[in-house]
PDB file of N, CA, C and O in Angstrom:
ATOM      1  N   MET A   1       1.260  -1.299   0.394  1.00  0.00           N
ATOM      2  CA  MET A   1       0.315   0.253   0.065  1.00  0.00           C
ATOM      3  C   MET A   1       0.902   1.315   0.004  1.00  0.00           C
ATOM      4  O   MET A   1       1.277   1.768   1.086  1.00  0.00           O
ATOM      5  N   GLN A   2       1.173   2.024  -1.106  1.00  0.00           N
ATOM      6  CA  GLN A   2       1.490   3.196  -0.517  1.00  0.00           C
ATOM      7  C   GLN A   2       0.774   4.690  -0.692  1.00  0.00           C
ATOM      8  O   GLN A   2      -0.184   4.864  -1.446  1.00  0.00           O
ATOM      9  N   GLN A   3       1.355   5.706   0.086  1.00  0.00           N
ATOM     10  CA  GLN A   3       1.450   6.598   0.430  1.00  0.00           C
ATOM     11  C   GLN A   3       1.301   7.592  -0.730  1.00  0.00           C
ATOM     12  O   GLN A   3       2.247   7.387  -1.491  1.00  0.00           O
ATOM     13  N   VAL A   4       0.346   8.801  -1.298  1.00  0.00           N
ATOM     14  CA  VAL A   4       0.314  10.008  -2.808  1.00  0.00           C
ATOM     15  C   VAL A   4      -0.189  10.601  -1.365  1.00  0.00           C
ATOM     16  O   VAL A   4      -1.030  10.589  -0.467  1.00  0.00           O
ATOM     17  N   ILE A   5       1.351  11.267  -2.035  1.00  0.00           N
ATOM     18  CA  ILE A   5       1.713  12.936  -1.271  1.00  0.00           C
ATOM     19  C   ILE A   5       2.401  13.762  -2.939  1.00  0.00           C
ATOM     20  O   ILE A   5       3.538  13.867  -3.399  1.00  0.00           O
ATOM     21  N   LEU A   6       1.403  14.083  -3.291  1.00  0.00           N
ATOM     22  CA  LEU A   6       1.595  15.158  -4.497  1.00  0.00           C
ATOM     23  C   LEU A   6       2.725  13.913  -5.470  1.00  0.00           C
ATOM     24  O   LEU A   6       3.923  13.865  -5.748  1.00  0.00           O
ATOM     25  N   PHE A   7       1.897  13.326  -5.645  1.00  0.00           N
ATOM     26  CA  PHE A   7       3.117  11.913  -6.695  1.00  0.00           C
ATOM     27  C   PHE A   7       3.844  11.360  -5.697  1.00  0.00           C
ATOM     28  O   PHE A   7       4.175  10.264  -6.148  1.00  0.00           O
ATOM     29  N   ILE A   8       4.323  11.481  -4.524  1.00  0.00           N
ATOM     30  CA  ILE A   8       5.606  10.490  -4.343  1.00  0.00           C
ATOM     31  C   ILE A   8       4.858   9.852  -3.724  1.00  0.00           C
ATOM     32  O   ILE A   8       3.695  10.090  -3.399  1.00  0.00           O
ATOM     33  N   GLY A   9       6.042   8.287  -3.370  1.00  0.00           N
ATOM     34  CA  GLY A   9       4.883   7.534  -2.466  1.00  0.00           C
ATOM     35  C   GLY A   9       5.661   7.305  -1.041  1.00  0.00           C
ATOM     36  O   GLY A   9       6.169   8.251  -0.440  1.00  0.00           O
ATOM     37  N   THR A  10       5.696   6.213  -0.652  1.00  0.00           N
ATOM     38  CA  THR A  10       6.289   6.604   0.874  1.00  0.00           C
ATOM     39  C   THR A  10       7.278   5.997   0.858  1.00  0.00           C
ATOM     40  O   THR A  10       7.488   5.441   1.935  1.00  0.00           O
ATOM     41  N   PRO A  11       8.518   5.722  -0.389  1.00  0.00           N
ATOM     42  CA  PRO A  11       9.464   4.961   0.420  1.00  0.00           C
ATOM     43  C   PRO A  11      10.474   6.667   0.096  1.00  0.00           C
ATOM     44  O   PRO A  11      11.289   7.030   0.944  1.00  0.00           O
ATOM     45  N   GLU A  12      10.218   7.575  -1.287  1.00  0.00           N
ATOM     46  CA  GLU A  12      10.264   8.640  -1.496  1.00  0.00           C
ATOM     47  C   GLU A  12       9.985   9.542   0.476  1.00  0.00           C
ATOM     48  O   GLU A  12      10.711  10.142   1.269  1.00  0.00           O
ATOM     49  N   VAL A  13       8.990   9.245   0.443  1.00  0.00           N
ATOM     50  CA  VAL A  13       8.930  10.143   2.128  1.00  0.00           C
ATOM     51  C   VAL A  13       9.563   9.867   2.619  1.00  0.00           C
ATOM     52  O   VAL A  13      10.229  10.714   3.216  1.00  0.00           O
ATOM     53  N   ILE A  14       9.853   8.553   2.761  1.00  0.00           N
ATOM     54  CA  ILE A  14      11.211   7.997   4.162  1.00  0.00           C
ATOM     55  C   ILE A  14      12.417   8.302   4.250  1.00  0.00           C
ATOM     56  O   ILE A  14      13.244   8.378   5.158  1.00  0.00           O
ATOM     57  N   PHE A  15      12.386   8.528   2.759  1.00  0.00           N
ATOM     58  CA  PHE A  15      14.133   8.898   2.407  1.00  0.00           C
ATOM     59  C   PHE A  15      14.282  10.440   2.158  1.00  0.00           C
ATOM     60  O   PHE A  15      15.422  10.866   1.974  1.00  0.00           O
ATOM     61  N   ILE A  16      13.260  11.280   2.138  1.00  0.00           N
ATOM     62  CA  ILE A  16      13.832  12.655   2.319  1.00  0.00           C
ATOM     63  C   ILE A  16      13.588  13.076   3.819  1.00  0.00           C
ATOM     64  O   ILE A  16      14.127  14.089   4.265  1.00  0.00           O
ATOM     65  N   LEU A  17      12.910  12.420   4.456  1.00  0.00           N
ATOM     66  CA  LEU A  17      12.810  12.616   6.218  1.00  0.00           C
ATOM     67  C   LEU A  17      14.366  12.266   6.716  1.00  0.00           C
ATOM     68  O   LEU A  17      14.994  12.847   7.602  1.00  0.00           O
ATOM     69  N   PHE A  18      14.824  11.097   5.850  1.00  0.00           N
ATOM     70  CA  PHE A  18      16.130  11.235   6.585  1.00  0.00           C
ATOM     71  C   PHE A  18      16.875  11.982   6.091  1.00  0.00           C
ATOM     72  O   PHE A  18      17.899  11.999   6.775  1.00  0.00           O
ATOM     73  N   ILE A  19      16.964  12.778   5.076  1.00  0.00           N
ATOM     74  CA  ILE A  19      17.779  13.955   4.692  1.00  0.00           C
ATOM     75  C   ILE A  19      17.819  14.641   5.724  1.00  0.00           C
ATOM     76  O   ILE A  19      18.744  14.893   6.496  1.00  0.00           O
ATOM     77  N   VAL A  20      15.627  15.250   5.682  1.00  0.00           N
ATOM     78  CA  VAL A  20      16.676  16.298   6.679  1.00  0.00           C
ATOM     79  C   VAL A  20      16.791  15.848   8.012  1.00  0.00           C
ATOM     80  O   VAL A  20      17.077  16.598   8.946  1.00  0.00           O
ATOM     81  N   ILE A  21      16.583  14.684   8.114  1.00  0.00           N
ATOM     82  CA  ILE A  21      16.513  14.397  10.016  1.00  0.00           C
ATOM     83  C   ILE A  21      19.123  14.349  10.276  1.00  0.00           C
ATOM     84  O   ILE A  21      19.986  14.615  11.112  1.00  0.00           O
ATOM     85  N   MET A  22      18.928  13.631   8.332  1.00  0.00           N
ATOM     86  CA  MET A  22      20.920  14.281   8.549  1.00  0.00           C
ATOM     87  C   MET A  22      21.325  15.308   8.147  1.00  0.00           C
ATOM     88  O   MET A  22      22.530  15.509   8.304  1.00  0.00           O
ATOM     89  N   VAL A  23      20.741  16.056   7.670  1.00  0.00           N
ATOM     90  CA  VAL A  23      21.108  17.666   7.340  1.00  0.00           C
ATOM     91  C   VAL A  23      21.021  18.893   8.755  1.00  0.00           C
ATOM     92  O   VAL A  23      21.916  19.575   9.256  1.00  0.00           O
ATOM     93  N   PHE A  24      19.412  18.778   9.110  1.00  0.00           N
ATOM     94  CA  PHE A  24      19.048  19.411   9.745  1.00  0.00           C
ATOM     95  C   PHE A  24      19.347  18.917  11.654  1.00  0.00           C
ATOM     96  O   PHE A  24      19.517  19.701  12.588  1.00  0.00           O
ATOM     97  N   GLY A  25      19.332  18.046  11.682  1.00  0.00           N
ATOM     98  CA  GLY A  25      19.262  17.290  13.115  1.00  0.00           C
ATOM     99  C   GLY A  25      17.654  17.281  13.807  1.00  0.00           C
ATOM    100  O   GLY A  25      16.631  17.956  13.696  1.00  0.00           O
ATOM    101  N   ALA A  26      18.044  16.263  14.465  1.00  0.00           N
ATOM    102  CA  ALA A  26      16.793  15.727  15.498  1.00  0.00           C
ATOM    103  C   ALA A  26      16.583  16.943  16.353  1.00  0.00           C
ATOM    104  O   ALA A  26      15.424  16.846  16.755  1.00  0.00           O
ATOM    105  N   ASP A  27      17.203  18.206  16.907  1.00  0.00           N
ATOM    106  CA  ASP A  27      17.270  19.090  17.254  1.00  0.00           C
ATOM    107  C   ASP A  27      15.872  19.938  16.934  1.00  0.00           C
ATOM    108  O   ASP A  27      14.794  20.222  17.458  1.00  0.00           O
ATOM    109  N   LYS A  28      16.604  20.137  15.761  1.00  0.00           N
ATOM    110  CA  LYS A  28      16.021  22.058  14.895  1.00  0.00           C
ATOM    111  C   LYS A  28      14.690  20.933  14.523  1.00  0.00           C
ATOM    112  O   LYS A  28      13.832  21.675  14.045  1.00  0.00           O
ATOM    113  N   ILE A  29      14.225  19.737  14.525  1.00  0.00           N
ATOM    114  CA  ILE A  29      12.761  19.357  13.575  1.00  0.00           C
ATOM    115  C   ILE A  29      12.080  20.258  14.007  1.00  0.00           C
ATOM    116  O   ILE A  29      11.966  21.267  13.311  1.00  0.00           O
ATOM    117  N   PRO A  30      11.292  20.168  15.522  1.00  0.00           N
ATOM    118  CA  PRO A  30      10.411  20.869  16.090  1.00  0.00           C
ATOM    119  C   PRO A  30      10.263  22.457  15.824  1.00  0.00           C
ATOM    120  O   PRO A  30       9.070  22.717  15.668  1.00  0.00           O
ATOM    121  N   GLU A  31      11.148  23.698  15.713  1.00  0.00           N
ATOM    122  CA  GLU A  31      11.521  24.726  15.467  1.00  0.00           C
ATOM    123  C   GLU A  31      11.166  24.603  14.298  1.00  0.00           C
ATOM    124  O   GLU A  31       9.981  24.922  14.398  1.00  0.00           O
ATOM    125  N   ILE A  32      11.387  24.290  12.895  1.00  0.00           N
ATOM    126  CA  ILE A  32      11.543  24.332  11.592  1.00  0.00           C
ATOM    127  C   ILE A  32       9.967  23.885  10.686  1.00  0.00           C
ATOM    128  O   ILE A  32       9.472  24.272   9.628  1.00  0.00           O
ATOM    129  N   ALA A  33       9.432  22.588  12.060  1.00  0.00           N
ATOM    130  CA  ALA A  33       7.407  22.571  12.183  1.00  0.00           C
ATOM    131  C   ALA A  33       7.269  23.531  12.264  1.00  0.00           C
ATOM    132  O   ALA A  33       6.759  24.089  11.292  1.00  0.00           O
ATOM    133  N   LYS A  34       7.683  24.478  13.650  1.00  0.00           N
ATOM    134  CA  LYS A  34       6.728  24.889  14.037  1.00  0.00           C
ATOM    135  C   LYS A  34       7.205  26.742  13.407  1.00  0.00           C
ATOM    136  O   LYS A  34       6.888  27.777  13.994  1.00  0.00           O
ATOM    137  N   GLY A  35       7.896  26.661  12.288  1.00  0.00           N
ATOM    138  CA  GLY A  35       7.777  27.911  11.441  1.00  0.00           C
ATOM    139  C   GLY A  35       6.648  27.890   9.871  1.00  0.00           C
ATOM    140  O   GLY A  35       6.002  28.701   9.207  1.00  0.00           O
ATOM    141  N   LEU A  36       7.002  26.161   9.870  1.00  0.00           N
ATOM    142  CA  LEU A  36       6.265  26.254   8.470  1.00  0.00           C
ATOM    143  C   LEU A  36       4.535  26.967   9.248  1.00  0.00           C
ATOM    144  O   LEU A  36       3.719  27.736   8.739  1.00  0.00           O
ATOM    145  N   ALA A  37       4.541  26.277  10.636  1.00  0.00           N
ATOM    146  CA  ALA A  37       2.651  25.885  10.676  1.00  0.00           C
ATOM    147  C   ALA A  37       2.675  27.733  10.945  1.00  0.00           C
ATOM    148  O   ALA A  37       1.634  28.229  10.513  1.00  0.00           O
ATOM    149  N   LYS A  38       3.502  28.621  11.466  1.00  0.00           N
ATOM    150  CA  LYS A  38       3.647  30.075  11.688  1.00  0.00           C
ATOM    151  C   LYS A  38       3.437  30.439   9.786  1.00  0.00           C
ATOM    152  O   LYS A  38       2.877  31.425   9.308  1.00  0.00           O
ATOM    153  N   GLY A  39       4.031  29.389   9.093  1.00  0.00           N
ATOM    154  CA  GLY A  39       3.914  30.264   7.905  1.00  0.00           C
ATOM    155  C   GLY A  39       2.570  29.787   6.726  1.00  0.00           C
ATOM    156  O   GLY A  39       1.957  30.131   5.715  1.00  0.00           O
ATOM    157  N   ILE A  40       2.630  29.345   7.169  1.00  0.00           N
ATOM    158  CA  ILE A  40       0.937  28.463   6.300  1.00  0.00           C
ATOM    159  C   ILE A  40      -0.038  28.801   7.514  1.00  0.00           C
ATOM    160  O   ILE A  40      -1.106  28.337   7.115  1.00  0.00           O
ATOM    161  N   ARG A  41      -0.248  29.306   8.671  1.00  0.00           N
ATOM    162  CA  ARG A  41      -1.836  29.415   9.112  1.00  0.00           C
ATOM    163  C   ARG A  41      -1.194  31.419   8.928  1.00  0.00           C
ATOM    164  O   ARG A  41      -1.978  32.306   9.263  1.00  0.00           O
ATOM    165  N   THR A  42      -0.044  31.712   8.490  1.00  0.00           N
ATOM    166  CA  THR A  42      -0.134  33.108   7.754  1.00  0.00           C
ATOM    167  C   THR A  42      -0.565  33.408   7.075  1.00  0.00           C
ATOM    168  O   THR A  42      -1.240  34.432   7.191  1.00  0.00           O
ATOM    169  N   VAL A  43      -0.449  32.496   5.484  1.00  0.00           N
ATOM    170  CA  VAL A  43      -0.874  32.774   4.770  1.00  0.00           C
ATOM    171  C   VAL A  43      -2.468  31.783   4.497  1.00  0.00           C
ATOM    172  O   VAL A  43      -3.242  31.657   3.548  1.00  0.00           O
ATOM    173  N   LYS A  44      -2.403  31.328   5.645  1.00  0.00           N
ATOM    174  CA  LYS A  44      -3.954  30.583   5.139  1.00  0.00           C
ATOM    175  C   LYS A  44      -4.639  32.520   5.708  1.00  0.00           C
ATOM    176  O   LYS A  44      -5.275  33.304   5.003  1.00  0.00           O
ATOM    177  N   ASP A  45      -4.272  32.672   6.851  1.00  0.00           N
ATOM    178  CA  ASP A  45      -5.105  34.263   7.924  1.00  0.00           C
ATOM    179  C   ASP A  45      -5.074  35.045   6.543  1.00  0.00           C
ATOM    180  O   ASP A  45      -6.245  35.328   6.289  1.00  0.00           O
ATOM    181  N   ALA A  46      -4.480  35.380   5.832  1.00  0.00           N
ATOM    182  CA  ALA A  46      -4.371  36.326   4.390  1.00  0.00           C
ATOM    183  C   ALA A  46      -4.820  36.251   3.602  1.00  0.00           C
ATOM    184  O   ALA A  46      -5.272  37.202   2.964  1.00  0.00           O
ATOM    185  N   THR A  47      -4.920  34.657   3.193  1.00  0.00           N
ATOM    186  CA  THR A  47      -6.282  34.572   2.106  1.00  0.00           C
ATOM    187  C   THR A  47      -7.909  34.016   2.746  1.00  0.00           C
ATOM    188  O   THR A  47      -8.779  33.399   2.132  1.00  0.00           O
ATOM    189  N   ASN A  48      -7.910  34.480   4.140  1.00  0.00           N
ATOM    190  CA  ASN A  48      -9.268  34.221   4.541  1.00  0.00           C
ATOM    191  C   ASN A  48      -9.647  36.392   4.511  1.00  0.00           C
ATOM    192  O   ASN A  48     -10.756  36.914   4.398  1.00  0.00           O
ATOM    193  N   ASP A  49      -8.709  36.893   4.610  1.00  0.00           N
ATOM    194  CA  ASP A  49      -8.422  38.187   5.232  1.00  0.00           C
ATOM    195  C   ASP A  49      -9.031  38.553   3.908  1.00  0.00           C
ATOM    196  O   ASP A  49     -10.009  39.299   3.852  1.00  0.00           O
ATOM    197  N   ILE A  50      -8.431  38.008   2.781  1.00  0.00           N
ATOM    198  CA  ILE A  50      -8.977  39.041   0.958  1.00  0.00           C
ATOM    199  C   ILE A  50     -10.413  38.146   0.805  1.00  0.00           C
ATOM    200  O   ILE A  50     -11.515  38.667   0.632  1.00  0.00           O
ATOM    201  N   LYS A  51     -10.168  36.730   0.902  1.00  0.00           N
ATOM    202  CA  LYS A  51     -11.633  36.651   0.991  1.00  0.00           C
ATOM    203  C   LYS A  51     -12.645  37.230   1.425  1.00  0.00           C
ATOM    204  O   LYS A  51     -13.562  37.346   0.612  1.00  0.00           O
ATOM    205  N   THR A  52     -12.798  37.634   2.426  1.00  0.00           N
ATOM    206  CA  THR A  52     -13.635  38.457   3.336  1.00  0.00           C
ATOM    207  C   THR A  52     -13.493  40.072   2.736  1.00  0.00           C
ATOM    208  O   THR A  52     -14.576  40.646   2.854  1.00  0.00           O
ATOM    209  N   GLU A  53     -12.536  40.856   2.184  1.00  0.00           N
ATOM    210  CA  GLU A  53     -12.519  41.777   1.747  1.00  0.00           C
ATOM    211  C   GLU A  53     -13.307  41.740   0.726  1.00  0.00           C
ATOM    212  O   GLU A  53     -14.216  42.553   0.558  1.00  0.00           O
ATOM    213  N   ILE A  54     -13.005  40.682  -0.146  1.00  0.00           N
ATOM    214  CA  ILE A  54     -13.400  40.175  -1.326  1.00  0.00           C
ATOM    215  C   ILE A  54     -15.465  40.322  -1.026  1.00  0.00           C
ATOM    216  O   ILE A  54     -16.296  41.108  -1.482  1.00  0.00           O
ATOM    217  N   THR A  55     -15.560  39.303  -0.198  1.00  0.00           N
ATOM    218  CA  THR A  55     -17.413  39.719  -0.194  1.00  0.00           C
ATOM    219  C   THR A  55     -17.654  41.073   0.527  1.00  0.00           C
ATOM    220  O   THR A  55     -18.339  42.079   0.346  1.00  0.00           O
ATOM    221  N   ASN A  56     -17.183  40.829   1.001  1.00  0.00           N
ATOM    222  CA  ASN A  56     -17.451  42.817   1.069  1.00  0.00           C
ATOM    223  C   ASN A  56     -18.204  43.892   0.260  1.00  0.00           C
ATOM    224  O   ASN A  56     -19.352  44.313   0.114  1.00  0.00           O
ATOM    225  N   SER A  57     -17.040  44.098  -0.158  1.00  0.00           N
ATOM    226  CA  SER A  57     -17.317  44.444  -1.494  1.00  0.00           C
ATOM    227  C   SER A  57     -18.312  44.317  -2.359  1.00  0.00           C
ATOM    228  O   SER A  57     -19.201  45.026  -2.830  1.00  0.00           O
ATOM    229  N   ALA A  58     -17.787  42.823  -2.477  1.00  0.00           N
ATOM    230  CA  ALA A  58     -19.193  42.387  -3.146  1.00  0.00           C
ATOM    231  C   ALA A  58     -20.147  42.737  -2.711  1.00  0.00           C
ATOM    232  O   ALA A  58     -20.641  43.528  -3.514  1.00  0.00           O
ATOM    233  N   ASP A  59     -20.918  42.593  -1.641  1.00  0.00           N
ATOM    234  CA  ASP A  59     -21.823  43.255  -1.033  1.00  0.00           C
ATOM    235  C   ASP A  59     -22.388  44.488  -0.893  1.00  0.00           C
ATOM    236  O   ASP A  59     -23.593  44.712  -0.780  1.00  0.00           O
ATOM    237  N   LYS A  60     -21.259  45.499  -0.906  1.00  0.00           N
ATOM    238  CA  LYS A  60     -21.544  46.429  -0.601  1.00  0.00           C
ATOM    239  C   LYS A  60     -22.089  46.804  -2.346  1.00  0.00           C
ATOM    240  O   LYS A  60     -23.095  47.508  -2.427  1.00  0.00           O
ATOM    241  N   HIS A  61     -21.641  46.487  -3.248  1.00  0.00           N
ATOM    242  CA  HIS A  61     -21.938  47.066  -4.722  1.00  0.00           C
ATOM    243  C   HIS A  61     -23.355  46.493  -4.877  1.00  0.00           C
ATOM    244  O   HIS A  61     -24.266  47.061  -5.480  1.00  0.00           O
ATOM    245  N   LEU A  62     -23.423  45.492  -4.361  1.00  0.00           N
ATOM    246  CA  LEU A  62     -24.527  44.580  -4.818  1.00  0.00           C
ATOM    247  C   LEU A  62     -25.869  45.839  -4.289  1.00  0.00           C
ATOM    248  O   LEU A  62     -26.788  46.284  -4.977  1.00  0.00           O
ATOM    249  N   LYS A  63     -25.480  46.180  -2.664  1.00  0.00           N
ATOM    250  CA  LYS A  63     -26.767  47.121  -2.123  1.00  0.00           C
ATOM    251  C   LYS A  63     -27.025  47.760  -3.097  1.00  0.00           C
ATOM    252  O   LYS A  63     -27.949  47.802  -3.910  1.00  0.00           O
ATOM    253  N   ASP A  64     -25.352  48.674  -2.803  1.00  0.00           N
ATOM    254  CA  ASP A  64     -25.535  49.766  -3.932  1.00  0.00           C
ATOM    255  C   ASP A  64     -26.521  49.964  -5.410  1.00  0.00           C
ATOM    256  O   ASP A  64     -27.320  50.828  -5.769  1.00  0.00           O
ATOM    257  N   MET A  65     -26.030  48.754  -5.998  1.00  0.00           N
ATOM    258  CA  MET A  65     -26.799  48.819  -7.196  1.00  0.00           C
ATOM    259  C   MET A  65     -28.279  48.360  -7.140  1.00  0.00           C
ATOM    260  O   MET A  65     -28.867  48.107  -8.192  1.00  0.00           O
ATOM    261  N   GLY A  66     -28.716  48.281  -6.287  1.00  0.00           N
ATOM    262  CA  GLY A  66     -30.182  47.613  -5.182  1.00  0.00           C
ATOM    263  C   GLY A  66     -30.493  49.031  -4.987  1.00  0.00           C
ATOM    264  O   GLY A  66     -31.464  49.392  -5.652  1.00  0.00           O
ATOM    265  N   LYS A  67     -29.853  50.102  -4.139  1.00  0.00           N
ATOM    266  CA  LYS A  67     -30.216  51.883  -4.277  1.00  0.00           C
ATOM    267  C   LYS A  67     -30.517  52.528  -5.973  1.00  0.00           C
ATOM    268  O   LYS A  67     -31.263  53.437  -6.336  1.00  0.00           O
ATOM    269  N   GLU A  68     -29.800  51.827  -6.594  1.00  0.00           N
ATOM    270  CA  GLU A  68     -30.122  52.758  -7.732  1.00  0.00           C
ATOM    271  C   GLU A  68     -30.881  52.383  -8.716  1.00  0.00           C
ATOM    272  O   GLU A  68     -31.047  52.937  -9.803  1.00  0.00           O
ATOM    273  N   ASN A  69     -31.487  51.117  -8.173  1.00  0.00           N
ATOM    274  CA  ASN A  69     -32.796  50.794  -8.846  1.00  0.00           C
ATOM    275  C   ASN A  69     -34.457  51.470  -7.669  1.00  0.00           C
ATOM    276  O   ASN A  69     -35.523  52.029  -7.411  1.00  0.00           O
ATOM    277  N   ILE A  70     -33.742  51.019  -7.540  1.00  0.00           N
ATOM    278  CA  ILE A  70     -34.836  51.613  -6.413  1.00  0.00           C
ATOM    279  C   ILE A  70     -35.211  52.985  -6.247  1.00  0.00           C
ATOM    280  O   ILE A  70     -36.240  53.266  -5.633  1.00  0.00           O
ATOM    281  N   LYS A  71     -34.464  53.866  -6.742  1.00  0.00           N
ATOM    282  CA  LYS A  71     -34.214  54.745  -7.120  1.00  0.00           C
ATOM    283  C   LYS A  71     -34.895  55.180  -8.487  1.00  0.00           C
ATOM    284  O   LYS A  71     -35.913  55.833  -8.718  1.00  0.00           O
ATOM    285  N   GLU A  72     -34.249  54.765  -9.048  1.00  0.00           N
ATOM    286  CA  GLU A  72     -34.459  54.172 -10.465  1.00  0.00           C
ATOM    287  C   GLU A  72     -36.311  54.809 -10.674  1.00  0.00           C
ATOM    288  O   GLU A  72     -36.927  55.789 -11.093  1.00  0.00           O
ATOM    289  N   ASP A  73     -36.576  53.274  -9.964  1.00  0.00           N
ATOM    290  CA  ASP A  73     -37.784  53.299 -10.123  1.00  0.00           C
ATOM    291  C   ASP A  73     -39.041  53.824  -9.432  1.00  0.00           C
ATOM    292  O   ASP A  73     -40.152  53.390  -9.738  1.00  0.00           O
ATOM    293  N   ILE A  74     -38.824  54.944  -8.313  1.00  0.00           N
ATOM    294  CA  ILE A  74     -39.015  55.660  -7.584  1.00  0.00           C
ATOM    295  C   ILE A  74     -39.065  56.745  -8.522  1.00  0.00           C
ATOM    296  O   ILE A  74     -39.737  57.711  -8.161  1.00  0.00           O
ATOM    297  N   ASP A  75     -38.652  56.791  -9.354  1.00  0.00           N
ATOM    298  CA  ASP A  75     -38.537  58.462 -10.058  1.00  0.00           C
ATOM    299  C   ASP A  75     -39.207  57.856 -11.792  1.00  0.00           C
ATOM    300  O   ASP A  75     -39.569  58.562 -12.734  1.00  0.00           O
ATOM    301  N   LYS A  76     -39.192  57.192 -11.750  1.00  0.00           N
ATOM    302  CA  LYS A  76     -40.968  56.023 -12.838  1.00  0.00           C
ATOM    303  C   LYS A  76     -42.021  56.636 -12.274  1.00  0.00           C
ATOM    304  O   LYS A  76     -42.631  57.636 -12.653  1.00  0.00           O
ATOM    305  N   VAL A  77     -42.131  56.161 -11.623  1.00  0.00           N
ATOM    306  CA  VAL A  77     -43.574  56.287 -10.373  1.00  0.00           C
ATOM    307  C   VAL A  77     -43.695  57.654 -10.538  1.00  0.00           C
ATOM    308  O   VAL A  77     -44.569  58.286 -11.131  1.00  0.00           O
ATOM    309  N   LYS A  78     -42.631  58.067  -9.894  1.00  0.00           N
ATOM    310  CA  LYS A  78     -43.365  60.008 -10.091  1.00  0.00           C
ATOM    311  C   LYS A  78     -43.238  60.447 -11.103  1.00  0.00           C
ATOM    312  O   LYS A  78     -43.764  61.533 -10.859  1.00  0.00           O
ATOM    313  N   GLU A  79     -42.953  60.513 -12.126  1.00  0.00           N
ATOM    314  CA  GLU A  79     -43.111  60.193 -13.506  1.00  0.00           C
ATOM    315  C   GLU A  79     -44.394  60.293 -14.358  1.00  0.00           C
ATOM    316  O   GLU A  79     -44.860  61.005 -15.248  1.00  0.00           O
ATOM    317  N   GLU A  80     -44.737  59.160 -13.590  1.00  0.00           N
ATOM    318  CA  GLU A  80     -45.996  58.544 -14.234  1.00  0.00           C
ATOM    319  C   GLU A  80     -47.491  59.252 -13.754  1.00  0.00           C
ATOM    320  O   GLU A  80     -48.477  59.662 -14.366  1.00  0.00           O
ATOM    321  N   ILE A  81     -46.950  59.126 -11.792  1.00  0.00           N
ATOM    322  CA  ILE A  81     -47.896  60.609 -11.354  1.00  0.00           C
ATOM    323  C   ILE A  81     -48.391  61.794 -11.463  1.00  0.00           C
ATOM    324  O   ILE A  81     -49.412  62.408 -11.154  1.00  0.00           O
ATOM    325  N   GLU A  82     -46.860  62.046 -12.270  1.00  0.00           N
ATOM    326  CA  GLU A  82     -47.352  63.488 -13.021  1.00  0.00           C
ATOM    327  C   GLU A  82     -47.939  63.544 -14.161  1.00  0.00           C
ATOM    328  O   GLU A  82     -48.471  64.576 -14.570  1.00  0.00           O
ATOM    329  N   GLU A  83     -47.906  62.166 -14.974  1.00  0.00           N
ATOM    330  CA  GLU A  83     -48.447  62.467 -16.168  1.00  0.00           C
ATOM    331  C   GLU A  83     -50.069  62.295 -15.558  1.00  0.00           C
ATOM    332  O   GLU A  83     -50.992  63.108 -15.607  1.00  0.00           O
ATOM    333  N   ILE A  84     -50.028  60.857 -14.944  1.00  0.00           N
ATOM    334  CA  ILE A  84     -51.488  60.859 -14.840  1.00  0.00           C
ATOM    335  C   ILE A  84     -52.132  62.324 -13.636  1.00  0.00           C
ATOM    336  O   ILE A  84     -53.354  62.463 -13.581  1.00  0.00           O
ATOM    337  N   THR A  85     -51.586  62.911 -13.113  1.00  0.00           N
ATOM    338  CA  THR A  85     -52.194  64.294 -12.254  1.00  0.00           C
ATOM    339  C   THR A  85     -51.926  65.883 -13.193  1.00  0.00           C
ATOM    340  O   THR A  85     -52.421  66.968 -12.889  1.00  0.00           O
ATOM    341  N   GLY A  86     -51.100  65.627 -14.256  1.00  0.00           N
ATOM    342  CA  GLY A  86     -51.203  66.146 -14.766  1.00  0.00           C
ATOM    343  C   GLY A  86     -52.366  66.532 -15.643  1.00  0.00           C
ATOM    344  O   GLY A  86     -53.009  67.580 -15.586  1.00  0.00           O
ATOM    345  N   SER A  87     -52.601  65.090 -16.802  1.00  0.00           N
ATOM    346  CA  SER A  87     -54.240  65.041 -17.201  1.00  0.00           C
ATOM    347  C   SER A  87     -55.492  65.573 -16.051  1.00  0.00           C
ATOM    348  O   SER A  87     -56.543  66.120 -16.387  1.00  0.00           O
ATOM    349  N   VAL A  88     -55.254  65.394 -15.252  1.00  0.00           N
ATOM    350  CA  VAL A  88     -56.915  64.869 -14.070  1.00  0.00           C
ATOM    351  C   VAL A  88     -56.577  66.966 -14.209  1.00  0.00           C
ATOM    352  O   VAL A  88     -57.454  67.790 -14.471  1.00  0.00           O
ATOM    353  N   LYS A  89     -55.500  67.192 -14.010  1.00  0.00           N
ATOM    354  CA  LYS A  89     -55.313  68.919 -13.583  1.00  0.00           C
ATOM    355  C   LYS A  89     -55.950  69.673 -14.875  1.00  0.00           C
ATOM    356  O   LYS A  89     -56.717  70.625 -14.730  1.00  0.00           O
ATOM    357  N   ARG A  90     -55.443  68.998 -16.588  1.00  0.00           N
ATOM    358  CA  ARG A  90     -55.877  69.517 -17.428  1.00  0.00           C
ATOM    359  C   ARG A  90     -57.204  69.683 -17.642  1.00  0.00           C
ATOM    360  O   ARG A  90     -57.674  70.642 -18.254  1.00  0.00           O
ATOM    361  N   LYS A  91     -57.953  68.623 -17.077  1.00  0.00           N
ATOM    362  CA  LYS A  91     -59.272  68.286 -16.826  1.00  0.00           C
ATOM    363  C   LYS A  91     -60.145  69.429 -16.350  1.00  0.00           C
ATOM    364  O   LYS A  91     -61.067  69.995 -16.937  1.00  0.00           O
ATOM    365  N   LEU A  92     -59.675  69.616 -15.240  1.00  0.00           N
ATOM    366  CA  LEU A  92     -60.710  70.618 -14.407  1.00  0.00           C
ATOM    367  C   LEU A  92     -60.265  72.163 -14.497  1.00  0.00           C
ATOM    368  O   LEU A  92     -60.931  73.030 -13.931  1.00  0.00           O
TER     369      LEU A  92
END
């Protein structure tokens, strides 16, 4: 049973771990793991911030579009009322 991580099998993963231990030593591996975790967390937080900003911007834009549409609709209704009342006023 082979484990697939980015098209890398179990023997390759074991070999990479062996090389990492040989190069950095067993004492440095926890520090490296903490640094990698902190970096991944920073990237994840930045990604979430970007998603939130895009969502908020899109929501604001949609709300603004809704306001414009409502204003246009109100203006149309006002014009129609003026046309109707104008013809009624002329008849009087």
